[in-house]
N, C-alpha and C positions, 0 to 999 in steps of 0.2 A: 400306349400312352404311359409316359413316365410319371410316377407320383411326385408331386411337388414336395420339397422338403419343408416340414413344419417344425417350428421350434417349440419349446416347452410351453410358452405362453399361448401360442396358437392352439395347442392341444388342450390347455386349460379352458380357453374360450369355448372351444367346440364342446368339451365335456359339460361345462356350465350351461350352455345353450341347450344341449340335449336334456339336461336335468330340468331346466325351466326356460322355455323359449320366450316367456313374457317378462323375464328379468329386465330391469331398467339398465341402461348403459352405465349409469352411476354405480349401481350395485355390482354389475358385471366387472367394471374396472376395479372395484375394491376386492372382489373375489380373486381376480387374477393378478393383482399387484401392479396395475398400470393407472395412469391418470385417464380421465374419461376420453379425451380427444384421441390419443394414440390407440386406445381400446376400440373406439368407433372406427378408426381408419383400418385397423386389422380386421374387424368384422366385415366392413365393406369390401376389403380386398378378398376375403374368404368367399363372400357372395359373388363378386365379379369372376373369380376363378372357378366358380361352380363347385367348390369344396363344401360350402354351406349352401344347401339347396333350397330349403324353405322352412317355414315355421308352421307347424300344424298342431291340431288338438288330437290327442289319442282318445278314442271312444271305445269302451267295452260294449260292443253290440250285443253280447250275450246277456247283458242286463236290460236291453231294450226288447229283445225278441228271442225266441228259440231259433237257433241256427245249427247247422251241421257243418263241421270243419272236416275237410278231407285232404289227404295227400294222395295224389294220383301219380303213378309211374307210367309213362307213356313211351311206346316204341313206335317209330315211324316205319311204315311198310316200304317206303323208298327212301333213299339217301340223296344228298346233294345240296349244294348251297341254296338253290332256288326253292327246293322243297322245305328246307329248314326256315328260310326267310319268310315264306308264306305262312307256315305254321306259327312262327314266332309273332308275326304281325297280327294274326288272328288272336293269339293269347293276350297280347297287349290291349286289345279292344274289349275283352270280356270283363265286366265289373265283378263277376264272381271269382275271377283269378286274382288272388292276392300276390302271389309270387310264382315265378316260373324260371327254372334253372335248367340249362343244358348240363348233363352230368355224364361221367364216365360209368362204365359197368354195363350190365345187361339191358338197361333202358336208356333212352335218349334224353328224356326230360323228367324232372320232378316238379310237380305243380301243386301249390297250396291253394285250396278253393274253399269258399264259404257259400253255402246255399241255405235257403229257408227250410228245406226238407230233403230227405233222402230221395224222394220222387223227383224233386227239382234237379238234384245232382245226377240221377239216372238219366233224365231227359237230356241234360247237358252232355254227359259222357257218351251217350248213344248217338247224339248229334255229331260228335267228333268222329266216331267210327263210321257213320253213314255218309259223311261229307267227303267225297273223293278228292277235293282240292286240298284237304288237310293231310292226307296220307297217313292217318293214324291206324296202325296195325294192331296194337294191343294196349289195353289199359288195365293196370292192376291198382285197385283201390284200397286205401287204408283209412278207415274212419276214426277220427279222434274221439276217444272215449272220455277223456278229461285232460285238460292242459296241466302240465307240471310247471312249465314256465313258458309263457306265451305273451310277451309284451310287444312284439313286432319291432323292437328298437335294437339296433346293433350299437353298443356303446363304444365310444372312441377309445376307452381304456382297453378294449379287447383287441384293438388293432395294433400290431407291432410296426412302428415306423422306423425304417433303417436310418441310422445317423450318419 
């Protein structure tokens, strides 16, 4: 998939919406230097093209309950497209899995997980190892002791767009 070319105003719109998804179109247009109608048209185009995916609220669940955040490195016992597809489909369905990446190196996947306890994580990861349909051969667990920076948002300004 080829990335669509965005101009400076599109990037400003995306950055402002990441900063505050509840900003009015009037205020957004002022922030990016457009009149309201063209600003609205750009936002709608970014939505149609699935560059702007949705508007959500960020919630710090650590203030609501004690949770354990874990990074698990997983290796599959077998390889192949069907094996990976089955594993990835399973990961997408698990509410505990925040992010899952296929990676290079000694492991096949890096998975970010949140669980209510270490016992819940242990049950989850043992389930992966015990389920022959998933083909998980090895799990190495890293428990997050404290977040240094963990906001779950990838800022538009961190992405380099070729001109």
